[in-house]
C-alpha positions in Angstrom: 27.3 2.6 -8.7 27.9 -1.1 -8.9 24.9 -1.8 -6.6 22.7 0.4 -8.8 23.7 -1.4 -12.0 23.4 -4.8 -10.3 19.9 -4.2 -9.0 18.7 -2.6 -12.3 20.0 -5.6 -14.3 18.4 -8.0 -11.9 15.0 -6.3 -12.1 15.3 -6.2 -15.9 16.2 -9.8 -16.1 13.2 -10.7 -14.0 11.0 -8.6 -16.3 12.3 -10.4 -19.4 11.7 -13.7 -17.7 8.2 -12.7 -16.8 7.5 -11.5 -20.4 8.9 -14.8 -21.7 6.5 -16.9 -19.8 8.3 -17.7 -16.5 5.5 -16.0 -14.4 1.9 -16.9 -14.0 -0.2 -17.1 -17.3 -0.9 -13.5 -18.3 -4.4 -12.4 -19.3 -3.9 -9.4 -21.5 -1.0 -7.5 -19.9 1.7 -9.4 -18.0 1.6 -7.5 -14.7 4.7 -9.2 -13.3 6.7 -8.0 -16.3 5.4 -4.5 -15.9 6.0 -4.5 -12.2 9.7 -5.5 -12.6 10.1 -2.9 -15.3 8.8 -0.3 -12.9 11.2 -1.6 -10.2 14.1 -1.2 -12.7 12.9 2.3 -13.4 12.8 3.2 -9.8 16.2 1.8 -9.0 17.9 3.5 -12.0 16.2 6.9 -12.0 15.5 7.3 -8.2 18.7 5.9 -6.8 19.5 9.3 -5.2 16.3 9.2 -3.2 16.9 5.6 -2.2 20.4 6.5 -0.9 19.1 9.5 1.0 16.4 7.4 2.6 19.0 4.9 3.9 21.5 7.5 4.9 20.0 7.8 8.3 22.1 4.8 9.4 25.3 6.9 9.1 23.7 9.9 10.8 22.1 8.0 13.7 25.2 6.0 14.7 24.1 2.8 13.0 20.8 2.1 14.6 18.8 -0.3 12.5 15.2 0.3 13.4 13.1 0.1 10.3 10.6 2.8 11.3 13.4 5.4 11.3 14.0 4.6 7.6 10.4 5.4 6.8 10.5 8.6 8.8 13.5 9.7 6.9 12.4 8.6 3.4 9.0 10.2 3.5 10.1 13.9 3.5 12.7 13.1 0.8 10.0 11.7 -1.6 7.6 14.6 -0.8 10.4 17.1 -1.4 11.2 15.5 -4.8 7.5 15.4 -5.8 7.1 19.1 -4.8 10.1 20.0 -6.9 8.7 18.3 -10.0 5.4 20.1 -9.9 7.1 23.5 -9.5 9.5 22.7 -12.4 6.6 22.3 -14.9 5.2 25.7 -14.2 
């Protein structure tokens, strides 16, 4: 929980800094601010999917190959997206 809060606060502070002019000069919409707001949203609301994606380390005996993470994270995201479309019906 501490990591979730820390990463969310970090992303929100970067978004505030981008909206206050710390990023490149915006033309219309400040895309860096919107990007960091989106990252904060993902960290806060999709933390379960992020943890499930990285749980392969415990199951595989601690191997740290990056491609295994993507193999594990793909089905988790697809399953969540499929669940969201069936909930709306």
